[in-house]
N, C-alpha and C positions, 0 to 999 in steps of 0.2 A: 474121207468119203467112202460112204457103203452105201449099193444098191440090192434094196429084195422085191424081186420083178413073182406077178402070181400071175399065175394061168390058171382059167376056168376052162379047162380041159374038160369038165361035164356039163356041160352048160347049162349049173346051175346057177348065176346072178348077168346080168343084164350088161355086165361088159365080157371083155375077150383076155386083157392084160393090162396090168396095174404094175408101174416101175417107180419104188418111193427110193427117192435118195436122202441123205443120212449126212448128218456133219456135225463131228465131235468135239462139243464145246463145254467146259467144264468135267471133260471128265465122262459125258452123256451123247448120247446118238438124238441130236433131232433135226425133225424132218425141216428139208427146206426146199424139197421139191416131189412133185410126186405128176406124174404122165396116167391118162387112163385113154383104153381105147375098148371103147361100145363096138355091141353085138350089130349096132346099124351103121356103124364108119363113122360116127364121129369121135372126136380125140378133144379131151380136154388136157390141157397144163397148167398144172397149179405149181404157185411159188408159196413161202413162208421166209418169215420171220420171226425166232423167238416164238416158233410154233405155234404163231400169228399168218391166219390166212394172206397175203397179201396182193395175190392175182391171181385170175383163171382169164383164159384162154379157150376159148373155143371153137372148134371149124367143122362142119359137116361135111360129110364125105372129100377130107383134100385130098387130089390129081385124082380123080378120079371122073367121071361124066353125069353131065343131069344135073340138076340142084342135089341130091341126095337128100336122106332121110328127113329135114328137119326144113323147115321154112323161113331157116337166115340159114348165112353164111359163114356168119361170125358173129360171136361174142368178144367181146373184154373184160374185164370187170374190175377196178381195182377196188382195194380197201383201206382202213385207216389202221393206224396199229392199233387202234379196238379190234377189229376187227367186223368194224359195221363196212358196208358197200361206202363205196365214193360214187364211182361215178362206172356206168356201160356203155358201151359204145356196139351196140348192132347193124350188122348189113343183112337185107332183106336178103332173096334169092331174084324181087324184081326190081332192084338194084335200090331198095330204097333205104336210107340210113338214117340213124336213131339215135341220137349222145341222150343220155340222164345223167342231172348230177340230185347228189343227196344229202340231207344231212338229221345226224344222230340217226343215218337207217330209215329216213322217210324222203321218198323221192319231193325234189324241192324243180325241178324244170325238167324239160322232154323239147326235144329242137329233133324234126323231125324234116328230110330233106327228102324231093325223090329226083332221083338220076339227076347227083349233085355232076357238074364236069359232066356228061355224056350229052347225047343229043335229043334232039325233041324233048315230047312233054313227061314222059318219060310215062308210068306204069298210074300212076294215080292224077286225079282232077284239080289238084294241086301243089306247086312244088314246095313251101315247105308250110310249115307248121310248129313253132311257138306259141308253149305253154309253160304256168308259173305253177305252183302249189306254193299253200303256206305251208306252216311249220305242223299242222298236226297232218299234213298231207294231202286234204282238198283242194279240189282247183278250185283257182284266182282267176285267169285269167286266158286268153290263148284270142291269138294271132295269125289267121295264114292268109296266101299267096296263095290266089288259083291261076293255073296256066292260062285263061285268058285276060289277064291283069287284075282282075277284082282282089282288093283285099278285107279283111271279113274282120272285126275286133271284138271279143266277145269280154266281157268281165262276169264273173258269180259269187255271191256272197251267201255262204253256211253250204254250199255244192250246189244250189241251184243259180242258172243263170239269170240274170240280174238286166243286162242290156246287150245290145250287139248294134254296133253301125257298121255300116256293110259302102267304098267308096272303088267306082268303076272305074279302072284305070286313071291313081291319080299322079296328076304328075304329067300325065301323054298327054300325046294330040291327038283329038279326034273324041265322036262319043265314048269309043270305046266299045266294049262286047255288049252292053247293056240298055234298053233301053232309059235306066237312067241315070242319073250322078249321087247319087248318094241316099243309103234307110239308114233309118234309124228307128229300131226297134227300143223298149223299155217291159220289161217283165216285172210281175210281182213279183209277194215273195212265193208265195206259189210255186211258182211261176208260167202260172197263167202270162199270155200275155195281155198288156193294158193300151201299148199307144205304139204310133207306129207313123212317122213320118217321111215324105219321099218328093227327092227332089227329081223333076224326068229331065232328060239331056234340049226338049223343047223352053222350059223356063216355066213347066206347072209346077205347085205343089201340095201335094195331097196329102191333110195329116187326120189320122182314120183314130176313136177311141175303141175299147175292147170291155167290156164287160161280162168275168167267171168265161175266159175265152171267145165271146161272142161279140162281136162287130157292131156297135150301140150309133156310129155318129162317124162322117166321109165331107171333111172340109176341100175345097180344092178353089187352089187357086193363078189366074193362068197368066204370068210373067208378074208376079206382086212387083213394086218397088223399081219396074224399067222401063223401059221405054215406047208408045207403041200401043197396040192391040192383042202385042202376044202373038201364041201357034195356034187360040183356039179364035171362034167366035165366041165364046163367052167370058166373062170376068171371072165369075167364082159360080160353083154348084157347091147348096147342102143337104147332107142325107141323111135324115133318120133311118135308125131301124129298131124295130119293137125287142125283148128280149129273146126272141128266137128267132131272130136275125135276118127276119123278113122285112123287106125292106118298109115304113112308114109314110115319110114324105121326102120329098124333093123340092125347095129355092131355087133357083137360077138366076142371074143375074147377064144377061149377052152387054155385048161390045154397043152396042147402037140403044143402049137404054134401056 
C-alpha cells in the first residue's frame, strides 16, 4: 500500500491535512481510503471500492470540548456500488438522530428521534418523526409522535398536504394532554383547508367546513349516539358564516326541547 500526505502549509485551502491510501491492483494504484482534516476541526474519512466511494464518516471536533463548528456531531453515509447515496445517519449536537434512506440517489424515507435512550423529553417538542417520500422525492406522508403523547399523521399529494389526523394519547388512560380526543382535517389540492372534524373528551363533536380557507359553517353535536343529555345543556348548534368569515346565523337545540 502507498500513502500520500498533503498539508496546507500556506493556508490556501479549507483543509489542513489530507491522507490518501492506495492499493496496487493489476499494476495500478487504486484509491481505497482518504482522511481529511479541515480547518474548523471536522474530520472526514472516506472508503473506496474499485475507485467508487462506498462510505463517508464525518466527525465534528472529535476529542475536543463543546459542540464544535457544525450543528452535528457525526454523519455517516453509505453509497451503493454505483456511487449513489444509499443511507445517511446524522447525530446532532442537541441529541437528535436522523436516519435517511435513498433509492437511485433520491431520498425515500427519514426517521428522526429526539434524545433516544436519554432521560427527559429531549431538545424538541416531539419524540419521533417518520417521513416517507415518493420515487420522485416529493413528500408522501409524515407521522409525528409528540412528547405529550399526541400523534399526528399527515398525507401529501404532489407535495401538497391533503389531510391531517391527530390523536390525543391513543391507547393510553385518561383524557390525555388535550381537551380533544381526535381531530381530522382535510385540505384541497391547493393546500387550503376544506373541512375539520373534532371529537372532544366530553363527547361533543364539531364539524367545520371552509371555503378558500375561510370557515363557512360549524355543526356541533353533544354526545351523539350516546345515552343521556351529554356534557352540555344543548343537543346541537349549527352556525353559518359569511364569505368574509363573520358569523351569519346560529341555530341551537337545547336538551329541554
